[in-house]
GUMIBA-380565 format. One record per residue (C-alpha): residue number from 1; residue in three letters; x negated, y, z. Coordinates in steps of 0.25 Angstrom, whole numbers, padded with zeros to 4 digits. Each point is the difference from the previous one (the first is absolute). Example, Ala and Ser with C-alpha at 12.3 -4.5 7.8 and 13.67 -1.06 7.14 Angstrom:
2
pos: 1 code: Ala X: -0049 Y: -0018 Z: 0031
pos: 2 code: Ser X: -0006 Y: 0014 Z: -0002
***
This chain:
120
pos: 1 code: Unk X: 0285 Y: -0095 Z: -0047
pos: 2 code: Unk X: -0013 Y: -0002 Z: -0007
pos: 3 code: Unk X: -0011 Y: 0011 Z: -0004
pos: 4 code: Unk X: -0007 Y: 0000 Z: -0013
pos: 5 code: Unk X: -0014 Y: -0006 Z: 0000
pos: 6 code: Unk X: -0005 Y: 0012 Z: -0009
pos: 7 code: Unk X: 0004 Y: 0014 Z: -0002
pos: 8 code: Unk X: 0003 Y: 0003 Z: -0015
pos: 9 code: Unk X: -0010 Y: 0009 Z: -0006
pos: 10 code: Unk X: 0011 Y: 0010 Z: -0005
pos: 11 code: Unk X: 0004 Y: 0003 Z: 0015
pos: 12 code: Unk X: -0014 Y: 0005 Z: 0004
pos: 13 code: Unk X: -0002 Y: 0014 Z: 0002
pos: 14 code: Unk X: -0009 Y: 0009 Z: -0008
pos: 15 code: Unk X: -0013 Y: 0003 Z: 0007
pos: 16 code: Unk X: 0001 Y: 0015 Z: 0005
pos: 17 code: Unk X: -0015 Y: 0001 Z: 0002
pos: 18 code: Unk X: -0006 Y: 0008 Z: -0011
pos: 19 code: Unk X: -0014 Y: 0004 Z: 0005
pos: 20 code: Unk X: -0010 Y: -0004 Z: 0010
pos: 21 code: Unk X: -0014 Y: 0004 Z: 0004
pos: 22 code: Unk X: -0011 Y: -0006 Z: -0006
pos: 23 code: Unk X: -0007 Y: -0011 Z: 0009
pos: 24 code: Unk X: -0013 Y: 0009 Z: 0002
pos: 25 code: Unk X: 0009 Y: 0012 Z: 0003
pos: 26 code: Unk X: 0008 Y: -0009 Z: 0010
pos: 27 code: Unk X: -0013 Y: -0004 Z: 0007
pos: 28 code: Unk X: -0005 Y: 0014 Z: 0001
pos: 29 code: Unk X: 0013 Y: 0005 Z: 0006
pos: 30 code: Unk X: 0001 Y: -0012 Z: 0009
pos: 31 code: Unk X: -0014 Y: 0004 Z: 0006
pos: 32 code: Unk X: 0005 Y: 0014 Z: 0003
pos: 33 code: Unk X: 0013 Y: -0006 Z: 0007
pos: 34 code: Unk X: -0009 Y: -0010 Z: 0007
pos: 35 code: Unk X: -0008 Y: 0012 Z: 0006
pos: 36 code: Unk X: 0012 Y: 0007 Z: 0004
pos: 37 code: Unk X: 0006 Y: -0013 Z: 0006
pos: 38 code: Unk X: -0007 Y: 0003 Z: 0014
pos: 39 code: Unk X: 0007 Y: 0010 Z: 0009
pos: 40 code: Unk X: -0013 Y: 0006 Z: 0004
pos: 41 code: Unk X: -0004 Y: 0003 Z: -0014
pos: 42 code: Unk X: 0014 Y: 0007 Z: -0002
pos: 43 code: Unk X: -0002 Y: 0008 Z: 0012
pos: 44 code: Unk X: -0014 Y: 0004 Z: -0005
pos: 45 code: Unk X: 0006 Y: 0005 Z: -0013
pos: 46 code: Unk X: 0010 Y: 0007 Z: 0007
pos: 47 code: Unk X: -0010 Y: 0007 Z: 0009
pos: 48 code: Unk X: -0008 Y: 0004 Z: -0012
pos: 49 code: Unk X: 0012 Y: 0005 Z: -0008
pos: 50 code: Unk X: 0004 Y: 0009 Z: 0012
pos: 51 code: Unk X: -0014 Y: 0005 Z: 0003
pos: 52 code: Unk X: -0005 Y: 0014 Z: -0005
pos: 53 code: Unk X: -0004 Y: 0000 Z: -0014
pos: 54 code: Unk X: 0005 Y: -0015 Z: -0001
pos: 55 code: Unk X: -0013 Y: -0005 Z: 0005
pos: 56 code: Unk X: -0006 Y: -0005 Z: 0013
pos: 57 code: Unk X: -0013 Y: -0004 Z: 0006
pos: 58 code: Unk X: -0001 Y: -0014 Z: 0005
pos: 59 code: Unk X: -0003 Y: 0005 Z: 0014
pos: 60 code: Unk X: 0014 Y: 0007 Z: 0000
pos: 61 code: Unk X: 0007 Y: -0013 Z: -0004
pos: 62 code: Unk X: -0004 Y: -0009 Z: 0011
pos: 63 code: Unk X: 0007 Y: 0006 Z: 0012
pos: 64 code: Unk X: 0014 Y: 0001 Z: -0006
pos: 65 code: Unk X: 0000 Y: -0015 Z: -0004
pos: 66 code: Unk X: -0007 Y: -0004 Z: 0013
pos: 67 code: Unk X: -0011 Y: -0008 Z: -0007
pos: 68 code: Unk X: -0015 Y: 0000 Z: 0000
pos: 69 code: Unk X: -0008 Y: 0008 Z: -0011
pos: 70 code: Unk X: -0004 Y: -0014 Z: -0006
pos: 71 code: Unk X: 0014 Y: -0005 Z: -0001
pos: 72 code: Unk X: 0005 Y: 0013 Z: -0006
pos: 73 code: Unk X: -0012 Y: 0000 Z: -0010
pos: 74 code: Unk X: 0004 Y: -0014 Z: -0004
pos: 75 code: Unk X: 0014 Y: 0004 Z: -0002
pos: 76 code: Unk X: -0004 Y: 0012 Z: -0008
pos: 77 code: Unk X: -0009 Y: -0009 Z: -0009
pos: 78 code: Unk X: 0012 Y: -0008 Z: -0003
pos: 79 code: Unk X: 0008 Y: 0012 Z: -0004
pos: 80 code: Unk X: -0012 Y: 0005 Z: -0008
pos: 81 code: Unk X: -0002 Y: -0013 Z: -0008
pos: 82 code: Unk X: 0015 Y: 0000 Z: -0003
pos: 83 code: Unk X: -0002 Y: 0014 Z: -0006
pos: 84 code: Unk X: 0009 Y: 0007 Z: 0010
pos: 85 code: Unk X: -0010 Y: 0009 Z: 0006
pos: 86 code: Unk X: -0013 Y: 0007 Z: -0004
pos: 87 code: Unk X: -0012 Y: 0000 Z: 0009
pos: 88 code: Unk X: -0010 Y: 0012 Z: 0001
pos: 89 code: Unk X: -0012 Y: -0001 Z: 0009
pos: 90 code: Unk X: -0003 Y: 0013 Z: 0007
pos: 91 code: Unk X: -0013 Y: -0002 Z: 0008
pos: 92 code: Unk X: 0003 Y: -0012 Z: 0010
pos: 93 code: Unk X: 0015 Y: 0001 Z: -0002
pos: 94 code: Unk X: 0009 Y: -0006 Z: -0011
pos: 95 code: Unk X: 0012 Y: 0009 Z: -0004
pos: 96 code: Unk X: 0012 Y: -0007 Z: -0007
pos: 97 code: Unk X: 0010 Y: 0006 Z: -0009
pos: 98 code: Unk X: 0013 Y: -0006 Z: -0006
pos: 99 code: Unk X: -0001 Y: -0004 Z: -0015
pos: 100 code: Unk X: 0014 Y: 0005 Z: -0003
pos: 101 code: Unk X: -0001 Y: -0006 Z: -0014
pos: 102 code: Unk X: -0002 Y: -0014 Z: 0005
pos: 103 code: Unk X: 0012 Y: 0002 Z: 0010
pos: 104 code: Unk X: 0009 Y: 0005 Z: -0011
pos: 105 code: Unk X: -0004 Y: -0012 Z: -0010
pos: 106 code: Unk X: 0003 Y: -0010 Z: 0011
pos: 107 code: Unk X: 0014 Y: 0006 Z: 0002
pos: 108 code: Unk X: 0002 Y: 0002 Z: -0015
pos: 109 code: Unk X: -0003 Y: -0015 Z: -0002
pos: 110 code: Unk X: 0013 Y: -0003 Z: 0007
pos: 111 code: Unk X: 0009 Y: 0010 Z: -0005
pos: 112 code: Unk X: 0010 Y: -0003 Z: -0011
pos: 113 code: Unk X: -0005 Y: 0007 Z: -0013
pos: 114 code: Unk X: 0009 Y: 0011 Z: -0005
pos: 115 code: Unk X: 0006 Y: -0004 Z: -0013
pos: 116 code: Unk X: -0003 Y: 0010 Z: -0011
pos: 117 code: Unk X: 0011 Y: 0010 Z: -0003
pos: 118 code: Unk X: 0011 Y: -0005 Z: -0010
pos: 119 code: Unk X: -0002 Y: 0005 Z: -0014
pos: 120 code: Unk X: 0010 Y: 0011 Z: -0004
***
């Protein structure tokens, strides 16, 4: 038994991919997912989401994750640069809130677009 050296063009499948992200959108979304690629950062997002008013002071985030204030500040800076949280300075403490729009945009980037309704 011998196998053909090439596959005939007529037997190849039709590409099923119909849309993709633009390169700049893919880079932006990858930065968001990279920021969320660290378990500590995911935990920090979860702590903020579960906090009263969906905001938290940096001083309240150190103990639950068991890290120093400097290390938590570094993680929060990464989340802020990715646009996942907003930062507000109140006196000497920084307060962080979730950026729900950025979280939704990241999730939406991976969702299958809903096709438009069929014409009647």
